[in-house]
C-alpha positions in Angstrom: -3.1 -14.2 9.5 -3.6 -14.9 5.3 0.7 -15.9 5.6 0.4 -18.2 8.3 -2.7 -19.6 6.8 -2.5 -19.8 3.0 1.6 -19.3 2.6 3.7 -21.8 2.0 6.7 -20.6 4.3 9.0 -23.5 4.6 12.1 -23.6 2.7 14.8 -26.4 2.9 13.1 -27.9 6.0 12.9 -24.7 8.0 9.8 -22.7 8.4 10.0 -19.0 8.3 8.0 -16.9 10.7 5.3 -15.1 10.0 6.6 -11.9 11.8 9.8 -12.5 9.4 7.9 -11.2 6.0 5.7 -8.7 8.1 9.4 -7.3 8.6 9.9 -7.2 4.9 8.2 -4.1 4.5 10.8 -2.0 7.3 13.3 -3.7 5.6 12.5 -2.2 1.7 11.7 1.2 3.6 15.7 1.0 4.3 16.3 -0.1 0.6 14.1 1.6 -1.2 14.1 4.8 0.4 17.2 6.6 -1.1 16.2 5.3 -4.2 13.4 7.1 -4.3 15.3 10.2 -3.3 17.8 9.5 -5.8 15.3 9.2 -8.3 13.5 12.4 -7.0 16.7 14.4 -7.3 17.5 13.0 -10.1 13.9 14.5 -11.5 14.4 17.8 -10.0 17.6 18.5 -11.2 16.3 18.2 -15.4 13.5 20.3 -13.9 11.3 16.8 -14.6 9.8 16.0 -11.4 6.1 15.1 -10.4 4.5 17.3 -8.2 3.7 16.0 -4.5 -0.2 15.5 -5.6 1.3 13.2 -8.6 3.4 11.3 -6.5 0.8 10.8 -3.9 -1.6 9.2 -6.5 0.9 7.0 -7.7 2.2 6.2 -4.7 -1.9 5.1 -4.0 -1.9 3.3 -7.2 1.2 0.8 -6.4 -0.3 0.3 -2.9 -3.1 -1.3 -4.5 -1.4 -2.7 -7.3 -0.2 -4.4 -5.1 -2.9 -6.8 -3.5 -3.1 -7.9 -7.2 0.0 -10.1 -6.9 -1.6 -11.9 -3.8 -4.6 -12.5 -6.3 -2.2 -13.4 -8.2 -0.6 -15.6 -6.3 -3.8 -17.6 -5.4 -4.2 -18.7 -8.8 -1.1 -20.4 -8.2 -0.9 -22.5 -5.4 1.0 -25.9 -4.2 -0.4 -29.1 -3.8 -1.5 -28.1 -0.2 -3.6 -24.8 -1.4 -1.0 -22.7 0.0 0.6 -19.7 -2.3 4.6 -19.3 -2.6 6.0 -16.6 -0.3 7.2 -15.4 -3.2 4.0 -13.3 -3.8 4.1 -12.4 -0.6 7.9 -10.5 -1.1 6.7 -8.7 -4.4 3.5 -7.6 -3.1 5.2 -5.6 -0.2 7.8 -4.3 -2.6 5.6 -2.7 -4.7 3.3 -1.8 -1.6 6.6 -0.3 0.1 7.3 2.1 -2.8 3.4 3.3 -3.1 3.8 3.6 0.9 6.7 5.5 0.3 5.4 7.7 -1.8 2.3 8.3 0.5 3.7 8.5 3.7 6.2 11.2 3.8 4.3 13.1 0.8 1.2 13.5 2.6 2.9 15.9 5.0 4.8 18.0 2.3 1.1 18.3 0.7 0.0 19.7 3.9 2.9 22.4 4.2 2.4 23.4 0.7 -1.5 23.6 0.8 -1.8 25.1 4.6 -1.0 28.7 5.7 1.3 28.7 7.4 0.0 29.9 10.7 -2.0 26.6 10.2 0.9 24.0 9.7 0.3 22.4 13.0 -3.5 21.8 12.9 -3.3 21.0 9.6 -0.6 18.3 10.1 -2.7 17.1 13.3 -5.8 16.9 11.2 -3.8 15.1 8.2 -2.8 12.2 10.7 -5.8 12.2 12.5 -8.2 11.8 9.3 -5.7 9.6 8.1 -5.4 7.3 10.9 -9.4 7.2 11.8 -10.2 6.2 7.9 -7.4 3.9 8.2 -8.6 2.1 11.1 -12.2 2.6 9.5 -11.0 1.0 6.3 -9.1 -1.5 8.1 -12.2 -2.6 9.9 -14.3 -3.4 6.8 -11.6 -4.5 4.9 -11.2 -7.5 7.8 -15.2 -8.2 7.4 -14.4 -8.9 3.7 -11.7 -11.3 4.2 -12.6 -13.2 7.4 -12.6 -16.8 7.4 -15.5 -18.6 9.8 -13.5 -20.6 12.4 -15.3 -23.9 11.3 -13.6 -23.3 8.0 -10.7 -26.0 7.5 -11.0 -26.3 3.3 -7.3 -24.5 2.6 -8.7 -23.9 -1.0 -11.8 -22.0 0.2 -9.6 -20.2 2.6 -7.4 -19.3 -0.1 -10.4 -18.5 -2.3 -11.8 -16.0 0.0 -8.5 -14.1 0.7 -7.9 -13.7 -3.1 -11.4 -12.7 -3.2 -11.3 -9.9 -0.4 -7.6 -9.0 -1.4 -9.6 -8.2 -5.2 -12.0 -5.8 -3.4 -9.0 -3.9 -1.3 -7.2 -3.7 -4.7 -10.4 -2.6 -6.8 -11.1 -0.3 -3.8 -7.8 1.3 -4.4 -7.3 1.4 -7.8 -11.0 3.4 -8.0 -9.9 5.9 -5.4 -6.7 6.4 -7.5 -8.8 7.5 -10.5 -10.9 9.8 -8.4 -7.4 11.1 -7.6 -5.6 11.6 -10.8 -8.9 12.9 -12.1 -9.3 16.1 -9.1 -4.8 16.1 -9.6 -5.1 19.7 -11.5 -7.7 20.9 -9.2 -5.5 20.2 -6.1 -1.9 21.6 -8.7 -4.3 24.8 -8.9 -4.7 25.2 -5.1 -1.1 24.6 -4.6 0.2 26.7 -7.4 -1.9 29.5 -6.2 -1.0 29.5 -2.5 2.6 29.3 -3.9 
């Protein structure tokens, strides 16, 4: 709804459908997946690769920081109180980097921590807990970005979205700090298992 309500989607007289922006993440996954794999391979060959836990934490931080680009874009609206589409593109680019670092690597971390006989159960738990947490948090965050039906003032709408994205970004940064703090403990658990 943010893209539909508060983003200038008109270029050269053509209005870009909202769904086109949502498909950008898929395109970025296809483009950035091999790039990240090459970076990981490059670092691994030089014995400088980060642990899975560290990559997950950096991924969470990247995902969190991506929301601040929407906040920044809201500070530079056009005369119709709409932000540039470029901020959405930048946000989705950084968000996708974080998402790529989290989604596949989470499964890798589960296989490193869980006993072999528990792989299936732990994988299921990873996805179940992850999806349940995501559903719960998305409901909370949607409430923060709720625009009252009667509200038509575009400046106020943009302010509500900006404040919501700031809160989402800050929540993610706080979780990232916690993850960085417990990172050494989790590395020790993985190291003991191996």
